[in-house]
N, C-alpha and C positions, 0 to 999 in steps of 0.2 A: 468263220474260223476253221482251220483245218486241224481237227483234233486227232491225236494218235495216242495210243496207250503206251505209257512209259514202262520200260522193262529194266531200267537202270537202278539197281538196288541202292547205290550210294545216294541217289536223288530221293528214293522212296524212304530212306532212313531219316530224312530231315523233318522236323516238326513244323506243321503248318501254322500260319498266323491268322488272326481275326480278319474276316472279310471287310474291306473298307465301306462298301455300300451295296445295297440291293436296289437295282434299277432295271430298266428295260434291256440293257445290254447283258446283264446277268441272266435274265429270264431267257434270252436268246441262247446264251451259252448252255443253260440247263437243258433246253430242247435238244441241242446238238449232242450233249452228253447222253441223254436218254436214247437218241438214235444210235450213237456209237456203242453204247452198252447193249442195245438190242441186236446190233449186227454181230456182236461177239457172244450173244446168248448169256449175258451176265445178269446178276441180281442186284449188284451194287457197284458203284464207281465213285471213288474219292477224287477230289480236285487234284491232288498231287499225282494221281495216276495218269492225268492228261497234261502234266507239266505246270500246274498252277499250285502255288504255295499258300492257298487260302483255305480256311477252315470250313469246308462244306463237302457234302457228298449227296448222292442220290441212291434211292432204292426202288426197285420195281419187283414186287413179289405178289403172286396170285392176283394180278390185276390192280393192285394198290400201289400208287406211286407216291414216294416221299422225297421232298427236298429238305435236307437237314443242314441248316446254317448254324455255326457255332454250337454244335450239339454238346450236351452234358448228360452224364449218367447220374441220376438222382438216387436210385436204389437198385440193388442187385439181390435177386432171390437166392436162397440157400441151396436149392437143388441144382445140380450141374449134370451135364452129360457130355460125352465125348463123341465127336463125329468127324468125318472127313470134310476138309475145306479145300476149295480151289481158289484161284485168283486170276483175274484177267491180266495182271502183270507177270504172271508165271504160268503161261498156257501149258496145259497138259500135266501140271504138277498138282498133287494132292497130298495133304498132310492131316494127321489127326490132331484136333485141338479140343481141349476141354473148355466149355463155356457154360454160363448160367442159363437156366431154362427161361427165367423171367427177369425183365429189367423195367425200370421206370426211367423215362428220359425226358429231356426238355430240349427244344431246338426252335429256331426261327424258320418260317417257311419262305418260299420265293416271293410271297406277297407281303413279307415283313411282319408276319403275325407270329407271336410267341405261342408255342404249343407244348403241352406235355402229353405223354402217351405211355401206355404199357405195351410192351412187346413180348411175345412168347415164342418159344421153340425156334423155328428157322428164321423168323423175322428178327428176333433178338440176336441170333447168331450173326446175321448179315449186318445189323446195326453195329454190333461190337467189332466185327471184322473191319468195317469202314472207319469207325472212330479210331481203331488202332492205326490205320493208314495215316490219319491226320496227326497222330502222335509219333509218327516215324517207326511204327512197329509193324513188321510183316508177319504173315502166317508162319513163316519159318522160325521166328522168334518165340512163337507160342507152341510150336510142334511138340507133341508128346513122343519122346523117343521110345523105340522098342515096340510100337504098335504097327502091325502091317495088315 
């Protein structure tokens, strides 16, 4: 597959649907997405960012790779912090976004195994940024105005 990062905001604003099946073709797609994300020095990449309307994304942070199919947020911590976020679909743009420091999540892996996990700080931020993509929400929708 010849994957490219989508920069069309109208496409990115569409909500993704449940993935029909996890199979060998899906796992090949995941490898290609990790390669593309690495070429662009990203930490996360959602399916709709490469033109697919399926509900999954990948994360690579501090050497840990995650494939998150049909992700769900189970719990959100009370403590929040504001930090700058960028996005592969908006190269060179950064906005300040407030996110929780801790989340508990559930997702299915590329091996079709259901998993729950707790993510903290930056990994939680990346997970939430990517799940926003699946819901048709961009970083600009979450931008805190007046912070420079």
